[in-house]
N, C-alpha and C positions, 0 to 999 in steps of 0.2 A: 713459396713453400718448396722444400727440397723433395727430391723423388722419394727419399726414405720416409719422410713425413706423410707424403701422399699415399704411400703404400700402407702405412699404419692406419691412416684414416679409412682407407678402403676396407682394410681387414675388420676394423671396428664396425663399419656399416654392415658388412656381411654377417658379423656376429650378432648384431642387434636384430637383423632380419630373421636370422635363424631362431633367435630367442622368441621373437614375436610369433613365428610360425608354431613353435613348440607350445607356447602359451595358448594360442588359438586352438590347437589340436586338443590340448588338455581340457580347455573349457568346453569344447564341443563334446569331448568324450564324457565329461562330467554331466553335461546337460542331457545326454542321451538317455540315461536310465530313467529320470523322472518322466521324460516324454514317452518312453516306451511302456511305463507302468500302466497308464490308462489304456493303451492299446492291448496290453496283455489282459487286463481286466475285461475289456470289451470282448476280446476273443473268447474269454471264459464264459461270459454271460450270454452270449448269443446262443449257444446250444441249449442252455437252461430255458431261455425265453421261448425257443422253438419247441422245447418239450412241453412247456405250459400251454402254449397255443394249441399244440396238437391234442393235449389232454382235454382242453376246453372244447375244442371242436368235436372230440369223441363223445363228450358228455352231451353236447347239444344234439348230436346225431342220434342219441338213444331215443327210442320211442317212449312217449309219455304213457303213464299208467292209464288204463281205460277208466272212464267215468261213467257211472250208471245213469240211467235215464232219470231216476228219482233225484240223484244228486244234481243233475243238470236242471231239473225243474226247480229244486230248492234255490239254486244259484240265480235262476231267472226271476223267481218270485222275490228273492232278496234284493236283486238289482232294481226290479220294478218298484219295490217298496222304498228303496233309497231315492230313486228318481222322483217319486211322488211326494216327498216330504214337504217341499215348499208349497205345492198345491194344496196339501192337506192343512198346512198352517193357515194359508189364505182363507180356505173355506171355514175353518174354525173361527178365525177372527170375524168373518162376515156373520156367521151364525150367532156369535156372542154379541155383536153389535145389534143385530136384529132383535135378539131376545131382550136385551136391556132396554131398547126403545119400546118394545111391547110392554114390558113390565112398568116402565115409567108412565105409559099411557094408562095402564090399568090402575096404578096407584093414584094418578091424578083423578080418574073417574070416581074411585072409591072415596077419596078425600072430598070431592065435590058433593058426594051423597051423604057426607057427615060421618064417615068412618073414623075410628080411633087412629090417630097417626102412628101410635106404637104398634098397632096390629098390622099395618101395611108397610112397616119398615123394611127396606131392602134386606135380602138375606145376608149379604156380607156384613151389613151393619149389625144385624141380629147376632151373627157369629162373633163379631168384635165385642159386642156387649156381653155375650155369654162368656167369652174368654176373660174379659175384665172381671166378671163376677165369679169365675170358677175358683174352686177351693182345692189347694194341694193337700193330699192326705198322706200319711206315713205308710204307704203300701207301694211296693216295687213290682213291676211286671217286666220280666226279662225274656226276650225272644232269643232262643238259642239258635244261632245261624251256623253253627259249626258242623254242618252235614254236607259240605260241598262234594266230598268224595262219593256220595250216594245219589247225586242228582245230576241230570243232564242240563244242557244250556237252557232249554225251555222252562224247566222246573226252577232254575235259578232266576229267570225273568219273573216267574210267578211269585217266588219268594220276595223279590225286590218290591213287587206291587203290593204284597201283603204287608211288608214293613212300612211302606208309605201310608197305607190305609190305617194301620195301627197308630201311626203318629197322628194322623188326621182325627181319628176317633178320640184319642187321648187329649188332643188340643181342644176339641170342641165339647168335651164332657163337662158336666157340672162339677164332678169331683175328679180331679186329675191325679193320676198316679205318677210315681217316678218311673219313667219308661227307659229301658236299656236294651241295647243290641249287643249280644255276646258273640264271640267268634267273628268279629267284623274284619275280615281279611279275605284275600283271594278274589274270586269272581264277583261276589256281590259288592265288594268295595270297588272293584274295577268298574263295574257297571254304573254305580252311582257317580264315579269320577269321570268316566269317558262318555257315557251315553246320557246320563241324567244331569250333567253339568254341576256336580257337587251340590245338589239342592239340599242334601242332608246337613250341610254345614250351617244352614240357616234355620234348622229345626231348633225350637226352644223347648227346654225341659226334657231332652233326650240325651242319653249318654251312650258312647260307642267304645267298646273294649275289644282289643284284639285277642285277649285270652279267653279261656273257656268260661262256662256259666258260673263256676265257683269264684273265679277271679272277678267276674262281673258282680256277683253277690257281695263280695267284699267292698267293692266300690259303692254299691247300692246301700249297704249298711252304713258306710261312712257318710254318704250324702243324706240319708234319712236322719242321722244324728245331728248333722250340721243344719239341715233344713227339714225338720220333722213335719211341718205342715200342721193341719188342724185335726184334732181327734173328733171325728164326726160321730153322729148317733149310731150309725150302723156298725161302727167298730168298738164303741165303748162297752156295750153289754156282753160282748163275746167272752171276755175273761170270766165274768161272774157265772155265765151259763156253763162254761166249760168246768169251772170249779165245782158247781153243783152236780154236774153229771159225773165228775171224777169221784165225788164222795159216794155216789150211788153205785159206781162201777169201778171199784178200786182195782179190780183185776185188769182193767184196760188202761191203767195209767202208764204213761211213758216215763221210764226211770230217768231219762236224760232231759225230759222237757220240763217246762215251767208252766203252770196253769192248767194241768190236767190233760194235755194232748195225748192221744193214744196212737201207738204204732206197734202192731202185733204181727209177728210172722205168720204167714198162712200155714194151715195144717199141711203136713207132708203130702205131696202128690196133688195139691190143689193150686199150686202156683202156675199161672199161665206160661211163664218163662222162668223156670227154676234156675237158681245159681248153684254152682258147685259149693259144697261145704268145705271149710266153714264159711258161712255167709258173713260178709263184712258187717261189722257193728255200725250203728249210727255214729256219724262223726259229730262229736259234741261241739265242734267249732261252727257247724252249719245247721244247728237246730232251728234256725229261722228261715230255712229254705225248703220248699216243697216243689217237687217236679210233677207237673200235671201230665198224666198219661192214662189212657183208657184201660191199660192192662193192670192198673193198680187195684188191689182188693179193697181199698179204702175210698170212701166217698166224701168229698169236701162239703161240709155243711155251711160254713160261713168263712169270711175273710177276717184276717187278724192284722192289727197294727204292727208296724215294724217287721214286716214279713216280706220276703221276696218270693214271687210266684213265677216259676220258669215254664215257658211255653215253647215246645220244640218246633223249630222252623224246618221241618223235614217235609219236602214235597216229592214223593216218590211213587205214587199210585199203589201204595200198600206193598211195595216190594220188600221192604225191610221191616218185618214184624217185630215188635217189642224192643226196638233199638233204644228208644228213650227210657223205657222201663229198666232195661239192663244197665244203661249208662248211669242212671240215678242210683240203683241198688249197689252197683260196684263201687260207687263213690261214697256210700253210706248216707245217702240223702233220702228223706221220706218222699213218698209218692201219694198222689190222690187223683181222683177223677171227678169231673163235673157230674152233678146228680140229675142228668137228663132223664134217666129211666124212672126216677122217683116222681117226676113232675109231668112228663110228656109221653105221648104215644106217637111214634113216627111211622109214616107210610113208606119211607125210603131209608137208606142207610144213614146212620147218625154220623155224618161226616161234616166237619166244620173247618173252615179256613182259619189260619192263625189269627188273622185280624178279627174274625168272629169271636174267638175265645177272648181276645183282649176286650172287645166291646161288651161281651157278656159280663166280664168281671167289673167293668166300669158301670154297667147298668145296675148290677147288684149293689154296688156302693151307694147308688142313688135311691133305690127302692127297697133294698134288703129283702128281695123276693126272687127266688130262682125262677119260678114259673113265669113271672112277668118279664124277667130279663130274657129268658129263652124265647118267649113269644115275640118280643120286640126285635130280636136279632136274627134268629134262625130263619132262613129264606122260606117263603110261603110254598114254594114248589116242592118242598120236602113233605108237605102234608102233615105237619105236626099239630097236635091239639093237646090241651091239658088233660090229665087224667081226671075222669069224672065229668068232663065236658061232653055233653051229648051232641053238640053241634057237629056239622060236617067238617071234615079236615080242611084246613086252609090251603089246599094246593093239590096238584095232580100227582098221581103216583108215577114216578119215573124210575126205571131200572138203571143199573149202573152204566150200561152202554149208552142209553139215551142221554143220561146226565153228562157223560163225558163228551158226547157229540155236540150237545147244545152249548156247553160252557168250556170248550177247549180242553178235552180230556188229556191231550198230549202235553199239557202244561202241568199235569199232576193233580192228584187229589190228596187230601190230608189223611195221612195214615193215623192209626190209633195213637201214635206217639205224640200228637201235637198238643195235648193238654198237659201243662205242667204248672205247679204252683209252689211257691216258697212260703213256709210258715215257720216263724221262730217260736212264738210263745205258745198260744193255745188254739191252734187250728183244730176245730172239732172234726176229726176224721173217723167215721164209723165204719166198722168192718161189716161187709155184706157177704152173702153166700158165695157168689161167683162174680168176678169182675166183668164178665160179658153180660151180666144182667142189665147194666145200663151203660153200655160202651159209649164213650165219647171219642170219636176219632177226630181229634183236633189236628187236622192235617192240612197242608197247603192245598187248597182247591184252586183250580185255575180261575183267575180273576177275569 
């Protein structure tokens, strides 16, 4: 190779080396921005994280709100109750086992003595037989649960218990009604779901509606049309009796009703909870609905077929006077009260739990006698006796505070608003002098 060629080759090598250095520098320069971006982001987020940590520390350093002694006691009792659940379950199982063993021994002894096997049948088998022989009738009982805003937690628990007992009474009744729960939402639904294990989903013959009592009445009317049940004797003569009475008292006929039902506005100044004029007219679409309330000036005389009777599920210790009455009147729904004052003398307040009202209605369907139904259902401690009965009252006289203390007054007593009834055709509702003459406070009493 000549010296000239060697010089050219050296120059080319130097040029290639310079080009490689430039390429490497550019590549490094291009790579720097992406690598510096996370560093920049990290540098920006560090102060924000520091601020969040400082704020959290400041919140944690704030003193907690003071807790009263009563609140601490309630928390402690609640915790003790939760801790003892398993032990209570175990004791209940043991007691149930012992009771069944004792009952089996007693039945075996009676059978050995020649007793009738049907007479010593186990209770659960008797109930199963009664349920199999029960008759569905075209009458709907609606429990209006849409009063959550007016009840505390304990009163909500009491209402849930009354709803459960209402279902049990209807299931075991000789004549079963179409039972409905209106306003099934909020706390009562949450309690059945979270605490009671959705037991209501297994209830047979009970409907649950999230809407108000009128939406529930629509569903009840549809169900009674599809499954009317049997027209029993206690429901059949009602229309004829009402028509006969309507012929004698034409002035008391209901213009919107069929069969002679009466619904007359009280004389001015006599309404216990007057409404502003003009008073809403009766809604012709709901002539088959009657809301039972003790404030009503009309007394329910008998039950009618294809009728919905609404029972207010309000447990509030009489705080909200006349709420159910106003609710019904504002919606153009007829009202009525149970005829306790016509049949009984009470030594204590005429306060009934919601499930007691349900049971009274079921008893009347069976015996068609209000007095007999009242005596079978109303607790003996209230000292009630039939009018004209000279016997001693069947219970001790308890005042309001004693009754609350004995039966859990903080869970609520049934206010006057708990009796409601729905009647489409010919519910015989007679006007009386004053609604407080025979007040029926069908209100949630603590169970």
